[in-house]
N, C-alpha and C positions, 0 to 999 in steps of 0.2 A: 699359101700359107694360112695359118690360123692367127688372126690378130685380135688382141683384146684391147678395147678402148676403155680407159678408166676415167669416169666423169662423175665425181662425188660432190656435185653442186646442185644448182637449181634447174628448173625446167628450161629456161632459156639457154643456160649454159650447155645443156644436152642438145637442144634444138639447132645450136649453131655448129654442131659436129655432123649434121646430116650430110653436107656435101663431102666431107671427108669419108664418111662411111660409104656413100654412093660410089665415090672414086675407088675406094679400096675393093668394093664388090665388083666394079666394072673391070678391075685389073685381075679378077679371078680369085681373090682372097675370101675366106670366110671370116666374118666379124662377129665377135662377142662383145658384150657391154657389161661393165661393172657400174652400177648406179646406186642410188639410195632411195628410200621410201619417198623422198621428195620429187624424184624425177623418173622412177621406175614406171614403165608402161608407155613412155613417150614414143618409142620406136615400135612399128608394127611387128608382131611376132614373126611373120613370115620373112622379114628383112634381116634378121639377126640369127646367128648360130645359137646363142644362149644369152640369158639376162641373169646376172648375178647381183643380188640386191642386199645392200646393207641397211639395217634398221638404225637410223641415226637417233642418238640420245638427244632429247629436246634441249634447245638453247636455254641457259647459257653454258650448259655442259658441252663437252667436245667428244667427238668419237662416235662409235657405233656399239650396239649391244654385242657383247662377246659371242652369244649364240649365232647371230646372223653373220658375224665375221668368220667364225669357224665353218659355217655352212658355205659361205662364198669361197673360202680358201680351198674347201674340198671340191667344190664344183669346178673352179678354175684348174686345179690340178687334173681333174678327170678330162678336161678338154684338150689338154696338152697343147697350149698355145706356143706359137714360135716367136712372136713379138708382142710386146706391150706398148701401147701409146698412152702415156700418162698425161692427161689434160687437166688434172687437178693439182693443187699445191700441197694438200694435207700429207703428212707423213704416212697416214693410213693408205693413201692411194699407192705410194711407192711400196709399202709393205705387201699389198695385194699382188703387185707386179714382180716382187722379188724373186720368186721361183722361175720366172720366165727368162729364157736365155738372152734375148735382146730386149732392151728397155730404153724407151725414148722419152725424155722429159724436157720441160722448159726451165731456162735460167734467166735471170735478169742482170747477169754480168756484174759490174762494180757498183751498180746500184744497191745490191744486196749481197756483198761478197761472201759471207758466211753461208747464207742460203744457197748460193751458187756452188760453193765448194761441197756442200752436203748433197745437193742433187747429183753433182758429177760423180760422187762416191757411190750413189745408188742407181746409176744408169750406165748403159754402154754407149749412148749417144745423147747429146743435149742440143736444144734449139733455143736460140735467143729470142727474147721478147721483151717489150717494155710494158710496165704496168702504169706508167704515168700518162694521165690524160693529155692527148694532143702531141705526145712524143713521136708517134708514127702515124702515117695516114691510113694504114691497112685496116680493113674490116676485121672483126674478130673471127669471121669464117676463114679469111686468108691466113690469119695468124695460126689458127688450129691446123690449117691444112699443111703447114710446114712440118708438122709431126710425121706426116706420111711420105716425106721425101724419100725417094728410092723404092717406094712400094706402090705408088700411083703413076699413071701414064702421062697425065696432063699436067702442065705447069700451074694452071689456074683452076680453082674449084668449080665444079659445075654450077650453073645458075639457072637451069631450066626446070621450072616446076614439074613438068612432065616426068623428069627423071627423079626428082626428090619426093614427090607426093607418095609413091608406093612404099617408101621407107617409114611413113608416118601413118598411112591409112590402111587398116585391115580390110575395110569394105568400101572402096572408092565408089562414090556415087549412090551409096545407100541412103535412102530417106529423101525428103524434100529439101529444096533449097532455102536458105535463110538470107534475106537481102542484107541485114546488118546485125552484127552481134557485138555488144559492148561488154568488155571485160572490166568489171567494176571491182573496187576494193580500196582499202585505206591508203595504198600507195599513191593514189591520186593526190591526196593531201601532202604527202612527204615529197611529192614531185613539185608542188608549189601551186596547185590549184585550190582555191579558197572553198570553204564549206558552202556558202551561199551560191557561188558560181557552179559548184558541182551539183547541187540540188536543182538549180535552174536548167543546167544542161541535161540532166536526166528527165526533167519534166518535158523538156522540148523533144527529146529524142526517143524516149521510151515507147511512144506509140508506133514507132517505125522499126523497133528493134527487138531482139532477144537479149535481155540483160542477164549475164551469168557471173558467178563469183565462186571462189573456192569455199568449201563448206565452212571453214573456220572463219570466213570473212562475211558470211551471209547476213548476220545480225547487225554488224557494223555498217554494211552497205544500206540496209533498211533504214537505220537510224540517220545516216548521212544524207540519203537521197530520197527516202519515201518510197522507194521501189523495192519490192521483194524479188531478189534475184533467183534465177534457176541455178541449182547446184547439180553435181554429178557424183555417182557412187565410186567413180574411179578416174584416174588420169587418162586412161584409154578412152573412156566414154567421152571426156572433155575434148580430147584430140579429134574424135570422130565428129563432134559437134562443130568444132572449128572447120572441119573439112567440108561442111555443108554451107558455110558462110560465104557470101560474095565479097563482103567487106567486113572489116574488123576495126573497132575503136578501142584503143588501149593506151595507157601510159607504157613506158618502156619495161615491159614484162615478158614473161615466157609466151603469152598469147600473141604478142606482136611477132616474135621470132618463129613461132609454129606456123602462124597464118602466112607470113611471108614465104616460108618454105613451100607451103601449099599453093601459092600463087594467088591468094586472095588480096584484094586491095586493102591496104592498111593506113589508117590515120593514127599516127604515133605521136604521143606527147612526151617531150623530154623537159628536165629542169632548165631553167634559164642559164645557170652556171655551166660554162664549158659547152654551150649548146652545139656549135659546129663540130667540135671534136667528138662529142658523144654521138652525134648523128653519123659521123664518118665511121665510127667503129661499131655502132650497135643498131644501125638502121635495119629494117627488114631486108633480107638478102635477095630473095628471087622474085617477089611479087612487086607490083607497083605500090608506091607509098607517098604519103605526104607527111612531113614532120613539122610539128608546131612547138614553140616555146610555151611553157605553162602559163606565162603572162599573156599569151595570145588567146587563150581559151576564154570564151565569153558565152554565157548561156543565152544571150539575146537572140531572137528569131532571125535577125538580119546579119549576124556576125559572119565573118569569113570563115571561121572555124566550123560553125554549124553547117554552113553551105557546103564546105569541103566534105564534111561527113556524109551529108545527104546526097551529094552529087551522084548521079547515076542510079539512084534507087527508084 
């Protein structure tokens, strides 16, 4: 069958779908993806049937540029998909899937009864999930995997990086290895790491690492840390760079999720609030990892956090 996965969210949201895509492919299905300019390019071109990209209108506006929506609709119709797995909540995601005969989406039951009713009217099958932190112990990968019930062979999503890496890397093994890659950005502050600590942390680790950032974050990173980060011309180039890293340091961002799927060792920083629940749901999936509270991050040379990052380099 031809399966369309609709994921109109961020990079990490797309990355946690990798085990589902791997299982669908293993079951003999062809998989296309509907993404946005925020996460298009995360999947290796050889791993997917087609990539349909919506050009999102910048926040605080909602929705996508009409021209890109029309183009995606035409492309989706041409592929003649049998099933749509809708992993996003936006009405736009359901509209993309509307012409497809079978449509599967998430509901939250009585927690949002009107939304649940709306989803049931726009799908042929629904899957229950909770959006409240700590309400269920499942990892986000396991929750998304429920969308594929009846289409995949195994009850549990794959967690072998050897099976997942080819879905992300177009050129496995291309280029030299990088001992440590740091994903820098303003989210470190919103996670709860202080400015002075962040600057001290980069001063301690930058000599050992490749520091990278999204192009739009580069100037903010320079001002925050004193380090000029490397940027990439495309999301695909960034994924390939992560594929060369033995270890990745990040707050809970797409970098941690992509690196985990690739099997890299990840040191992942989460906010103190609901720490255990956040780690259960959003920890790196397939690779080894250590999770720290933001309050545990210390730029001192002897800190447990810095030692955890440098371990094995």
